[in-house]
N, C-alpha and C positions, 0 to 999 in steps of 0.2 A: 731397558728401553732407551733408544737413542734420542738425541735432541730433536731430530726431525719428527720422530713419532710423537714425542711429547708435545711438540708444537701442533701437530695435527689433532691430537686429543684435545688440546686447549681450544683450538679453533672450533672443533665439533661441539665442545661444551658451551662455548660462547654462542654459537649459532642455535643450539637447542634451547639455551636459556633465553636468547632473543626471541625465538619463536613462541615460547611459553609466556614470557613476560609481556611481549607486545600484544599477544592475543587475549590477555586478561581484561582489556578495556575496549569499549566500543565508542570512545569519545576521541575524535581526531586529535584535538590539542593534547590530550593525555598520552596518546600514542607517540606523538612527537617528543614529549618530555621523557618518556621511558626510553625511546630510541637514543636520545642524547645521554641518558644515564648509562646505557649499555656501552656506547661509544667511549665514554669517559673512562671506563674500566679497561677497554681494549686498545684505544688509539688516542694519544694525547692531542688536544686541540684547544684553540682559544675562541673559535667561533663555529657555529653550525647554522647553515641556511638551507631550508627545504623549499623548493619552488615547484609549481605545477606548470604544465605546458598545454595551451589550448591550440590544437592544430587548425581549427576553423579560423580563429582570429590571428593565429601565428604569434601569440603573445606569451611571455614568460612572467608569471606573477609569484610573488613571495607568499608562502603559506605559513612559514615559521622561521624565526630568527633569534639566535642566542649568541651574544657577544660578550666576552670577558665577564661571564657570570651574571649577565642581565638579559632578561627576556624583553625583546623589543616589539614595538607596535609595527605590524607588517604594513600598515598604511603609509609609513614613511618611505617604503621602497616603491619607486615608480615601476610600472610594467615595462618590460623590454621587448622590443620586436626581435623575432628570430633573425639573426644575421646570416646572410648568404655565405659569408666567409669571415673567418676570425671569430673572436669572442669565445671564451672557454665554455660557457653554458651552451651557446649555440652549437659549438663543435660537438659536444657530447650528444645533443639532441639530434644533430644531423647524422652523426656516425653511429650512434647507439653504443659507443665504447667509452669506458671510463678514461679519465685523464688525470695524470699526476705530474706536478711540477714543484720543484724546490727553488724556483727562481720566478716568483710571481711578478716582480718588477719588470723582468725581461718580457714575460708573456703579455703584459698589458700594453706593450709598445705596438703590438700589431693592431689591425683593424678590429673594431667592436666597441661596445660601450661597457665601462666598468665603474663600479661604485665601491667605496670603502666606507664603513660605518663603525663608530666606536660605541662603547657601552652607554654613552649618554644619548645615543640616537643621532649624533651629528653625521650627516651624510656628505661625502666628498666624491667628486668625479675625478677618477685617476686615469692617466697621470696628469691631466690638465691642472688639478689643484694640489699637486704634490705626489710623492711616491706612495705606493700602498704600504700599509703596516704589515700585513701577513707576508712571510717569506715562502712558506710552503702551502700547497693547496691540493686537495683531491676533489675531483668532480665525478660523481657517479650517477648513471642513468637509472631512473625508476621506470620499470617497464610493466606493461599489461598486454598480454597476448601478443608479445613481440614488438609492440609499439612503445616508443618513449613517451611517457606521460608526465615526467618531471625530472628534476635534477637535485641531488644532495651535494652541498659544498661543505668540506671540512677544511678549516684554515688554522695555521699555527704561525706564531711570530718567533718561536724559539727552537723548534726542532725541524729536521728534514724527515720526509715520509719515505717509507720503503715499499717495495713492490708487494711483499707479503702482507703489509698493512692494508694496501689497496685491495688485495684479494679478500682479506677478512672483511673489510668495509663493504665490498660488493655483496658478500653473503648476508651481512646484517641489513643492508639496504633492500635486498630482495625480500627479507622478512618484513621490513618496514612497509614496502609497497603493498604486500598482501594485507597487513594489519590495517593500513590506512584505507584500502579499498573496502575491507569488511566494515570498518567504522563508518565510512561514508555511506555504504549501502544501508547499514543500520540507521544512520541519521536520515537518509532519504526515506526509508520505510516509516520511520517515526513521523517524518514530515507528511508523508502520504496519508498515514493513519490520522494525523491531526487534521489534515485538509479534508479527509473524508468525514471525520467526526464533525468538523466545522460545517461542511456541506450538509450533512444530515441534520445538524442543529438548525442551520439556516432554512433548510427545506421544511423542518418541523415547525419552525417559527412562522414561515410563510403560510404553512397549512393552517396553523392556529389563527394567524391573522386573517386568512381567507374565511375560516369558519366564523370568526367574529364579524367580519364584513358581511357575510351571508346572513347573520342573525340580526343585524341592526335594521331598524325600520326605514332609514333613509336610503334612497338610491345612491349607489356609489359606482363610479366607473373611472378607468385610468386610460389616458391617451398618451402614447409615447411621443418622442420628439418628432417622429415622422408623421404624426397626426393619425395614427392607427389605434383603434380601441383594443386594449389588451385585457381588460377586466370589466365585467358587467354583472353586478350582484343580483340576487333574487328579488330584492326590493325594487331595483331598477326595472326588472321585468314586470313586476306587479303594477307599478305606477304607470309605466308607459305602454304596457302590453306589447313591448318589443322583446322577442325571445333572445336569449343569450346567443344561441347558435346562429341567429340571423344578423347579429350585431358585432360580435367579437371577431377580431382580426380584419375588420373593415375600416376604411377611412371614415372619420367622423363626419366629413363633408357629405358622405353618401346618405346620411340620415336626413338631410334636408338643409335649407339655408339657415333655419333657426339654430340648428346644432352647429353648423359650420361657423356661425358668428360668435360662438361662446368665447374663444380666446380673446376676441376684441371687446366683448361686452362684459365679461366676468373677470375682473383682475385677479391674478393668481398671487396669493400671499407667499412670501419667501422668508426663510429663517424663522424668527420669533414674531414676525408680523401677524396680526390677527386677521383672519379672512373676513371679507366684507360680503354679506349676502346680497344678491341681486335677483329680483323677481322678474321673470320674462315669460311671455307667451311662446309656447313651443308646440309645434304640430307633431303628434306621435300617433301612429296607426290610424290616421284620418281624423283624429280628434285634436282640438286645441286645449292644451293644459297650461295652467299657470304654475310654473315651477320656480322655487327659490333655490338658487345655486350658490355654493361657495367653492373656491378652488385653491389648491395648495401646490406650489411648484416643488418638484423633486429633482434629483440630479438627472433623471432620464425621462421626464415627462411631467404631466399635470394630473393630479387626482381631483376629481369633481365629486361633490356630494350634493344631493338635491332632495327636496321634499315637495309633495304636491300641496300647493296653496290655492288650488282652484276653488274649493269650497270657501276658504277664507276670503278669496277675492270676490266671490259672489255675495258672501255675507256683507263685505264692505260696500259693495255696490248696492245691496239691499238696504243697508243702513242709510246710505245717502238718499236712496229712493224714499225710505220711510220718513226721513227728516223733511225732504222736499214735499212729499205728499201731505203729511200731517200738518206741516207749516202752512201749506196752501189751503187745506181744508179748514183749519182753525182760523186763519187770518180773515177770510171773507165774513163769516158770521160774527167774529169778534169786532171787526171794523163796523159792521152794521149795528151791532148792539151798542158799541161805544158811541157811534154817531147819533143814534136815536136817543140814548140816555142823556148825552150832552145837550141835545136840543131841548129835551124836556126840562132840563135843569136850568136852562137860561132864563134869566129874569127880565131880559130886555126884549123878549118876544112874547107877544100875546097870542097863544095858539088857540085855534078853534077846537071845539070838543071833538069834531071828526078827525082833525089832524092829530090831536093827542091820542085818540083811540087807534089811529093807523100806526103811529109810532110805537105804542104799547104792543100792538099785534106783531109788529116787526121784531120787537125785542123777544116776544114769546116764541115766534117762529124760529128765529136764529138761535135762541137758547135751546130750543128743541133739537135743532140741527147739531149744535155743539154737543148736546147730550148723546145724540145718536152716534156721532163720530167717536166720542169718548167710549161709549159702550161697545162699539165695534172693535176698537183697539184693545180694550180690556178683555173682551170675549175671545179675540184671536190669541191673546197671550195665555188665557186659561186653556184654550185648545192645545197650544204648544206644550203646556205643562201637564196636559192630560188631567185637568182639574174641573172639567165640565161634567155636571151631574146629569145623568140620563135616567128617566123613569120609563121603563119599558112596559107598555100595556097594550091591550087590543084597542086600536083606534079606527074609527070609521073615516076613511080617507075622503070620500065625497063630502061629508059634513065639514071636515077641516077646510076643504077647498072653498065651499060655499061661504063659510064664515069669514075666511081671509079675504075673498074677493069683495064681499059685502062691506067689510070694514074699510077697504081701500077705495071703494068706488067714489065716496064723497070727496076724496082729495085728488082724484084723477083729473087731468086736463079734459076739457069738454070734447076735444078732438079725438080722444082715445076711448075705445070701447073694449070691454073685456067680455068675451063669450065663454060659456062653459059647455063642455061636452063630456058628461060624466057617465062612465060605463063600468065602474068598478063596484060590483054588488057586495063584495066582502070586506073584511077587516085586514089591517096591517099591524105588524108588531112595531112599536116605536113610542116616542114621546110626543104627545099632541102639541105641546107648546114649542118644542124644538122644530117639529115639522112646519108649524105655522111660521116660525122665524125664517126657515128655508124658503117657503112660498113667498113671503113678503119681499125677501131679497131678490128672488127671481122675477117677480112682477115689477119691482122697482127698476131692475135692470132693463126689462122689456120696455117699460115706458121711457126710460132714459135714452135708450138707443133706438127709439122709433120717433125721430124728430118730426116726421111728416104727419103724425097722428093716425097711424094705421090701427088695424084690428089686432088684438091680443087674444089668443085662444088658450084656454086651460082645459085639458082633457085627461081623463083617467081610464085605465083599463087593467085587466088582470089576466095573466097567463101562467098556468101551472102554479108555482109557489111564489110568484112575484106580483106585487101591485105596482103599477106604473103611472107616474104623473108626468105630463108633458106641458111645458109652457112654450108656446109658439108665438113669435113676433114677426113682423114684416119690416124689420129695421135694416141697419147697415150691414149686418152679417159679420162673420169672423173668418179670417184666413185659416186655411188648413194647418199651417205651421203654428198657429196660436191656440189650437183646440185644447191642448193639454196645459199650456202655460196660463190660460185665463184663470185656472184654479190655484195658481201660485199666489202667495201672499204679496200684496202691493203691486201685482202685475197689472198693467194697463197697456194695451197696444197703442201704437202711434195714432191710429185712426180714432181710438176711443178717447185719447187725450184731446184730439181736435174737435170731436163731435160732442163730447160730454165732459166738460172741464171739471165738473164737481164729482166727488166720489173718492174714497180712500183706496179702492182696489182690494178691499177685504171681503166684500160681500160673497163672492163665489168661493173664496178660501174658507169662509165660515160655513157655507153650505156644505162643502165637501167634508169638513171636519165633523160637523154635527151628524150628517148622514152615515159616515163611517162608524161613528160610535153607536148608531142605532142599527147597525148591520146592513145598511143600505149603501148605495153609490149614486154618483151623478156623472153625466157625460153630456156632450153637446154635438149636434149635427148642424153644420152651417157652411155657408160660403159667402164671400163678399157680395153685397147688393141683393141677396136673396133671403134675408132674414135668418133667424136662429131658432133652433129647437133644443131646449134644455130638458133632459130626460132624467127623472128621479125614479129609482127602483128601490122598493123596500120589501122585506120578507113578508109574505102573506101570513096572517094569523090562522091557526088551525080551527 
């Protein structure tokens, strides 16, 4: 076998070995290392630089650099612009043909940008900062589908390169290009798989977060930087009665001025700052709610959480009302008792027996009033706790009415007369004592709200399975909007406060509580200036 044939066999062996060896790894850096090892066996060199070319940016960037036995950091190599003329790398990219020179110093005299680097990474611009160290260089294009995508540089300070070495290097570089493409495709696939896995994990995490947000009892919604509602959980729907599909993807300002003012009235906590709750009245679905908001700033909007504190607000208002009412109701009799007792105890005043008797009667009357106020408050508390004992028996309603009116007549103002119209022949099921408490409260109210001294009528009737008692007065009357509220605890309308300053506002609340526990109910029919009719209905006894 001749020398040429032997050379061809050796080249074929090297190319086959390059293809096998380079294809064994899918890591770009390891491909470059194996490429250099193969070159070391075939072509002597002191440096290898592999660069990639971006046709869009027209920039040449270093991907791998090995000089004098040291692997260099590619970051030290600045990207180079493709030169329109001159420049060895630029010429290879422009022409698509390899370049061989054994006189690098002469080549770098033409136009273009050249750098020389040593094993320590020291970079010099040549020939401005001195002559280049390499004497010989090969520049080989890396191609993909006919386009140049990179350049491989082989440099030597000691030997000259031959044409046959250039041809061998071309073959090995072709294998390098394929191996690098495969490695990068594999790397991109791994990155895509990792990105897809991260996206799936993020989506799963968001789904779990959404499930948690759907399960919590607080209303939660998210407003993005543009002021659009992007999330509205189930609790927010339940509290506000605003459906998610009617709210989500709408501007928060469209919900009304109360919602539009949230960014200004509810400060959004940032970072580790603790959110500060702010209670605000908000209109939702035609209702006014008191909602306690907290807000947290995120990178793309604000998360709001809120809970309904309407009941707590009403309870707070009731508490203030209770304190004010009870204080007023206790202060007047206490003042009278204290004044009368102090007068009786004075030694510097000689009181006549009639005056002394009058003061004692005042003390007794006001003490009775104190007792009644206290008893009303205690009874209302027992009703709230469902601790009121009810003895259900057959009771004759007309008899209870007559006894109650007879007991009260002696203490009624002379200007007030009570008439009876009793037509209930049967019996009702209930507690006689509790029914009498109800009638006393209703008659007391009728007298209290009949300042002109009008007639009060008590009548009874029976229809089907109900026994009915009506207490009718000709007093100030009650507005339609207050018909239900008069049975609330401590409630007194503005007109009742003006016309009847005394009273705890517990009488009708107690009436309703006692009747409900006897299986009965109470209602009112009234209008301002036309008097009131309170209607008691109880189950008829068989």
